[in-house]
VMD Tcl script that draws the C-alpha trace (Angstrom):
set ca {
  {9.45 -42.51 33.40}
  {7.30 -45.63 33.77}
  {7.49 -48.13 30.93}
  {5.06 -50.97 30.28}
  {7.85 -53.43 29.53}
  {9.22 -53.08 33.07}
  {5.98 -54.37 34.60}
  {5.58 -58.02 35.70}
  {3.74 -60.31 33.31}
  {2.01 -63.64 33.93}
  {2.93 -65.64 30.86}
  {1.06 -68.73 32.05}
  {-0.94 -69.58 35.13}
  {1.63 -70.26 37.82}
  {4.47 -68.38 36.12}
  {5.00 -64.62 36.33}
  {7.98 -62.89 34.75}
  {9.43 -59.94 36.68}
  {9.20 -57.85 33.50}
  {8.24 -58.21 29.86}
  {11.82 -58.39 28.54}
  {13.41 -61.62 27.38}
  {16.92 -62.23 26.12}
  {16.61 -63.41 22.53}
  {18.19 -66.73 21.56}
  {21.56 -66.09 19.92}
  {24.09 -68.60 18.66}
  {27.31 -68.59 20.66}
  {29.21 -71.52 19.04}
  {31.02 -71.72 22.37}
  {30.17 -75.19 23.66}
  {32.61 -78.08 23.34}
  {32.72 -80.12 20.10}
  {30.60 -82.68 22.00}
  {27.97 -80.08 22.83}
  {28.81 -79.60 26.49}
  {28.17 -76.20 28.04}
  {31.45 -74.43 28.84}
  {32.47 -72.22 31.75}
  {32.69 -69.24 29.42}
  {29.07 -69.76 28.35}
  {27.93 -69.97 31.96}
  {29.59 -66.65 32.74}
  {28.16 -65.07 29.57}
  {24.62 -66.01 30.64}
  {25.20 -65.12 34.28}
  {26.18 -61.56 33.38}
  {23.09 -61.12 31.17}
  {20.43 -62.77 33.34}
  {20.22 -60.13 36.08}
  {17.81 -57.84 34.23}
  {15.40 -59.63 31.83}
  {12.37 -61.54 33.00}
  {13.54 -64.61 31.09}
  {16.51 -65.86 29.09}
  {16.05 -67.92 25.95}
  {19.28 -69.81 25.33}
  {21.14 -70.40 22.12}
  {19.49 -73.33 20.36}
  {20.47 -76.82 21.48}
  {20.45 -79.63 18.93}
  {18.20 -82.61 19.63}
  {20.20 -85.05 17.52}
  {23.90 -85.12 16.68}
  {23.32 -85.07 12.90}
  {21.21 -81.93 13.18}
  {23.93 -79.33 13.79}
  {23.79 -76.26 11.59}
  {26.85 -74.52 13.06}
  {30.01 -75.44 14.99}
  {30.22 -76.04 18.74}
  {26.53 -75.73 19.42}
  {24.90 -76.74 22.67}
  {23.51 -80.28 22.79}
  {20.41 -81.75 24.40}
  {20.72 -84.96 22.39}
  {21.72 -87.25 25.24}
  {21.16 -87.73 28.96}
  {24.89 -87.16 29.31}
  {24.23 -83.47 28.65}
  {21.75 -83.00 31.50}
  {24.42 -82.15 34.07}
  {25.87 -79.29 32.02}
  {22.42 -78.00 31.10}
  {21.48 -78.09 34.77}
  {24.39 -75.77 35.56}
  {23.18 -73.42 32.84}
  {19.60 -73.39 34.14}
  {20.81 -72.67 37.69}
  {23.05 -69.83 36.51}
  {20.21 -68.17 34.60}
  {17.73 -68.54 37.48}
  {20.18 -67.41 40.15}
  {19.14 -63.74 39.94}
  {15.44 -64.27 39.31}
  {15.15 -64.78 35.54}
  {13.24 -67.70 34.08}
  {15.30 -70.12 31.98}
  {14.01 -71.29 28.58}
  {15.98 -73.77 26.47}
  {15.53 -73.38 22.72}
  {15.80 -76.70 20.85}
  {16.19 -77.43 17.16}
  {17.27 -79.76 14.37}
  {18.94 -78.16 11.36}
  {17.50 -80.54 8.76}
  {18.82 -79.58 5.32}
  {20.61 -76.61 6.91}
  {22.88 -79.02 8.81}
  {26.41 -79.32 7.53}
  {28.55 -82.44 7.12}
  {31.58 -80.74 8.66}
  {29.77 -80.52 12.02}
  {28.02 -83.89 11.81}
  {30.66 -86.52 11.21}
  {30.33 -86.26 7.43}
  {26.71 -87.42 7.43}
  {24.31 -86.32 4.71}
  {21.66 -83.87 5.94}
  {18.05 -85.00 6.18}
  {14.86 -83.15 5.25}
  {11.23 -83.81 4.26}
  {12.22 -83.86 0.56}
  {15.55 -84.20 -1.29}
  {15.60 -80.52 -2.22}
  {18.71 -78.47 -1.64}
  {18.55 -75.26 0.36}
  {19.33 -72.18 -1.72}
  {22.73 -71.73 -0.11}
  {26.08 -72.08 -1.89}
  {27.38 -74.54 0.69}
  {24.24 -76.68 0.99}
  {24.08 -80.42 0.26}
  {21.14 -82.18 -1.29}
  {19.46 -83.75 1.74}
  {18.28 -87.31 2.14}
  {14.50 -87.66 2.18}
  {13.16 -88.78 5.53}
  {11.24 -92.04 5.84}
  {8.15 -92.48 8.02}
  {10.28 -94.21 10.64}
  {12.85 -91.41 10.51}
  {10.16 -88.79 11.01}
  {8.70 -90.59 14.01}
  {12.17 -90.92 15.54}
  {12.64 -87.16 15.21}
  {9.32 -86.44 16.93}
  {10.42 -88.58 19.87}
  {13.86 -86.96 19.90}
  {12.17 -83.58 20.35}
  {10.20 -85.08 23.22}
  {13.31 -86.55 24.81}
  {14.96 -83.12 24.61}
  {12.02 -81.59 26.48}
  {12.30 -84.26 29.17}
  {15.98 -83.47 29.59}
  {15.23 -79.75 29.85}
  {12.72 -80.49 32.61}
  {15.21 -82.70 34.45}
  {17.87 -80.00 34.09}
  {15.64 -77.48 35.84}
  {14.59 -75.21 32.98}
  {11.30 -73.32 33.20}
  {10.41 -73.96 29.59}
  {11.41 -75.01 26.09}
  {11.11 -73.06 22.87}
  {10.66 -75.14 19.72}
  {12.72 -73.55 16.96}
  {10.28 -73.57 14.07}
  {12.00 -70.64 12.35}
  {15.10 -69.63 10.38}
  {14.61 -72.43 7.80}
  {15.46 -75.25 10.23}
  {13.77 -78.67 10.20}
  {10.40 -77.83 11.74}
  {9.98 -74.96 9.29}
  {11.18 -77.19 6.46}
  {8.15 -79.44 6.98}
  {5.80 -76.45 6.78}
  {7.49 -74.89 3.76}
  {6.25 -75.69 0.23}
  {9.83 -75.21 -0.95}
  {11.50 -77.86 1.22}
  {8.48 -80.15 1.66}
  {7.17 -81.53 -1.63}
  {5.98 -84.86 -0.27}
  {2.69 -86.42 -1.33}
  {2.05 -88.57 1.76}
  {0.55 -87.66 5.17}
  {3.53 -85.38 5.88}
  {3.21 -83.08 2.86}
  {1.20 -81.71 -0.04}
  {-1.58 -79.46 1.20}
  {-0.92 -76.81 3.81}
  {-2.78 -78.96 6.34}
  {-0.50 -81.93 5.65}
  {2.63 -79.76 5.72}
  {1.58 -78.75 9.22}
  {1.36 -82.38 10.39}
  {4.96 -82.65 11.59}
  {5.07 -79.36 13.52}
  {1.80 -80.20 15.28}
  {2.91 -83.77 16.01}
  {6.07 -82.37 17.61}
  {4.02 -79.92 19.70}
  {1.52 -82.60 20.76}
  {4.23 -85.06 21.75}
  {6.22 -82.44 23.64}
  {3.08 -81.35 25.48}
  {2.54 -84.94 26.58}
  {6.12 -85.06 27.90}
  {5.54 -81.83 29.85}
  {2.35 -83.25 31.35}
  {4.10 -86.47 32.32}
  {7.38 -85.09 33.70}
  {6.99 -81.47 34.81}
  {6.12 -81.05 38.48}
  {5.71 -77.27 38.19}
  {4.46 -74.86 35.55}
  {6.53 -75.39 32.41}
  {6.38 -73.40 29.16}
  {6.29 -74.81 25.66}
  {6.73 -72.01 23.13}
  {7.21 -71.89 19.36}
  {9.34 -69.56 17.27}
  {8.41 -68.94 13.65}
  {9.54 -66.98 10.60}
  {6.56 -65.24 8.95}
  {7.86 -65.46 5.39}
  {10.42 -67.16 3.16}
  {12.09 -65.60 0.13}
  {12.13 -68.93 -1.74}
  {9.61 -69.68 -4.49}
  {7.43 -71.44 -3.60}
  {7.80 -70.49 0.03}
  {5.95 -69.58 3.20}
  {3.86 -66.46 2.77}
  {1.91 -64.42 5.29}
  {-1.38 -66.26 4.68}
  {0.40 -69.56 5.41}
  {1.72 -68.13 8.65}
  {-1.75 -67.05 9.76}
  {-2.86 -70.66 9.24}
  {0.12 -71.90 11.26}
  {-0.52 -69.42 14.06}
  {-4.18 -70.40 14.35}
  {-3.30 -74.09 14.44}
  {-0.70 -73.58 17.18}
  {-3.13 -71.52 19.25}
  {-5.77 -74.23 18.85}
  {-3.12 -76.69 20.04}
  {-2.77 -74.52 23.18}
  {0.84 -73.49 22.67}
  {1.99 -71.36 25.61}
  {3.50 -68.54 23.58}
  {4.58 -67.57 20.07}
  {7.86 -65.85 19.21}
  {8.47 -63.95 15.99}
  {11.78 -64.28 14.16}
  {12.30 -61.07 12.17}
  {15.11 -58.56 11.77}
  {12.96 -55.55 12.68}
  {9.96 -55.25 14.97}
  {8.42 -53.00 12.28}
  {9.48 -55.19 9.32}
  {7.62 -54.93 5.99}
  {7.10 -57.97 3.78}
  {10.23 -59.67 2.45}
  {8.55 -60.81 -0.76}
  {6.72 -59.27 -3.68}
  {6.15 -55.54 -3.88}
  {7.12 -54.23 -0.48}
  {4.34 -52.33 1.22}
  {6.29 -50.37 3.79}
  {3.06 -49.22 5.43}
  {2.16 -52.80 6.31}
  {4.36 -54.07 9.08}
  {4.31 -57.87 9.14}
  {4.81 -58.26 12.92}
  {2.02 -55.78 13.62}
  {-0.31 -57.58 11.22}
  {0.41 -60.91 12.92}
  {-0.06 -59.39 16.36}
  {-3.47 -58.04 15.38}
  {-4.41 -61.47 14.02}
  {-3.37 -63.23 17.24}
  {-5.38 -60.63 19.17}
  {-4.15 -61.60 22.66}
  {-5.16 -65.25 22.26}
  {-1.66 -66.25 23.39}
  {1.37 -64.17 24.41}
  {3.41 -62.97 21.42}
  {7.09 -62.08 21.72}
  {8.22 -59.34 19.35}
  {11.87 -58.94 18.39}
  {14.24 -57.18 16.02}
  {16.20 -53.93 16.43}
  {14.59 -53.05 19.74}
  {17.28 -50.67 20.95}
  {15.56 -48.06 23.07}
  {12.67 -47.88 25.54}
  {10.66 -46.14 22.84}
  {11.26 -49.10 20.49}
  {10.18 -51.49 23.24}
  {6.95 -49.62 23.90}
  {6.14 -49.47 20.18}
  {6.69 -53.22 19.86}
  {4.32 -53.80 22.76}
  {1.56 -52.10 20.78}
  {1.04 -55.46 19.02}
  {2.69 -57.94 21.40}
  {2.83 -58.80 25.08}
  {6.57 -59.41 25.41}
  {9.80 -58.25 23.77}
  {13.06 -60.06 23.10}
  {16.36 -58.17 23.14}
  {19.46 -59.57 21.48}
  {22.31 -57.31 20.39}
  {21.53 -54.73 23.09}
  {22.24 -57.32 25.78}
  {25.51 -58.19 24.07}
  {26.71 -54.60 24.02}
  {25.17 -53.72 27.40}
  {24.18 -56.58 29.73}
  {22.63 -54.04 32.12}
  {20.21 -52.56 29.57}
  {17.16 -53.32 31.71}
  {18.64 -52.05 34.98}
  {19.84 -48.81 33.42}
  {16.32 -48.06 32.23}
  {14.89 -49.00 35.62}
  {17.34 -46.58 37.24}
  {16.58 -43.74 34.80}
  {20.11 -43.97 33.42}
  {19.24 -44.50 29.77}
  {21.97 -42.09 28.68}
  {24.61 -44.55 29.94}
  {23.42 -47.44 27.76}
  {26.21 -48.77 25.52}
  {25.12 -49.39 21.93}
  {28.40 -50.72 20.54}
  {31.21 -53.09 21.40}
  {34.34 -51.25 22.47}
  {37.35 -53.34 21.48}
  {39.55 -51.92 24.23}
  {37.02 -53.01 26.85}
  {36.64 -56.55 25.59}
  {37.10 -58.21 28.98}
  {34.17 -56.29 30.48}
  {31.62 -58.02 28.22}
  {32.34 -61.61 29.30}
  {31.76 -62.84 25.77}
  {33.25 -66.26 24.87}
  {36.09 -66.09 22.34}
  {34.24 -67.86 19.48}
  {31.28 -65.51 19.80}
  {33.53 -62.45 20.05}
  {35.41 -63.49 16.92}
  {32.12 -63.86 15.06}
  {30.81 -60.50 16.24}
  {33.88 -58.57 15.11}
  {34.24 -60.42 11.80}
  {30.76 -59.80 10.35}
  {30.67 -56.34 8.78}
  {27.93 -54.05 10.09}
  {26.24 -56.79 12.14}
  {26.90 -55.04 15.41}
  {28.35 -51.56 16.06}
  {32.04 -51.74 17.01}
  {34.41 -49.07 18.27}
  {38.10 -49.22 19.14}
}
mol new
graphics top color blue
foreach p $ca { graphics top sphere $p radius 0.5 }
foreach p [lrange $ca 0 end-1] q [lrange $ca 1 end] { graphics top cylinder $p $q radius 0.2 }
display resetview
């Protein structure tokens, strides 16, 4: 059977993906404590880069105080370029494009990973998490430093040989914190109205685009991942997200990437209207103005095709953990051989770094597991 998602796709003039499948960014917590890419991570990505059109890496922190989890990948210093270069080469070896996701945790950062430093955020408002600290409010100077740190991270990604960078504006991290009325209650140019709350994300995009123009010799992607809603009150709601999406498209972002648990997800807030699927609503609003990546519980070819009804690309996460050859098996009409669970007795065949494996098997019901 012929599937749309197996067809090549030109994501930007000068860059064509061999298919419409991307590996979703997933935390591995498998770098060194200093943020250096490890051999185990290189092998993990090598095994999973032979099928998808592109690989989006686990997020790399742009500044050492911005770590939201242990042993993350770093792009905070030129010292990390060498290791990141190895990663880019490994991903591209078999024809996939390599995209580095970058982030700062903001108030979601934790002292235990950041030398005991207090987290920073637009406003001194604690995240609604049991472990969260009250963050320190950013100054104007601090905000401008962060914008340039994002730009420096993009430069390093270019020098390391990546084909693009994805700005992590989702999952309640710093960029989203500026857009959120819950975490951003400033009254200056960086907060207040929805337009002002969008100032920081757009400044980051604009500065990063200038870095791409200055340093990239070939076509280079700058994408943006976003969470459509927040459960906090006040929080981001769908109408806010439509405003964000329009602004990013006007800013000529290269692609947008949803961050949802299900490609057919209903609203997370208010009275749930299960007939209205938030990703589909957003896709209709974008209306092919830029490529949209859909994600979330895409397990089968049928799921993938349904997701492409409102998007141009799909991102696969857990399926590439349990079966790195998901794409090839579908290409070869061997869908019945796809593995949908981790088999403990075959652990070595997955080439999953120990910290990631331990996480996968310790979270109940997060991923199917068999003995």
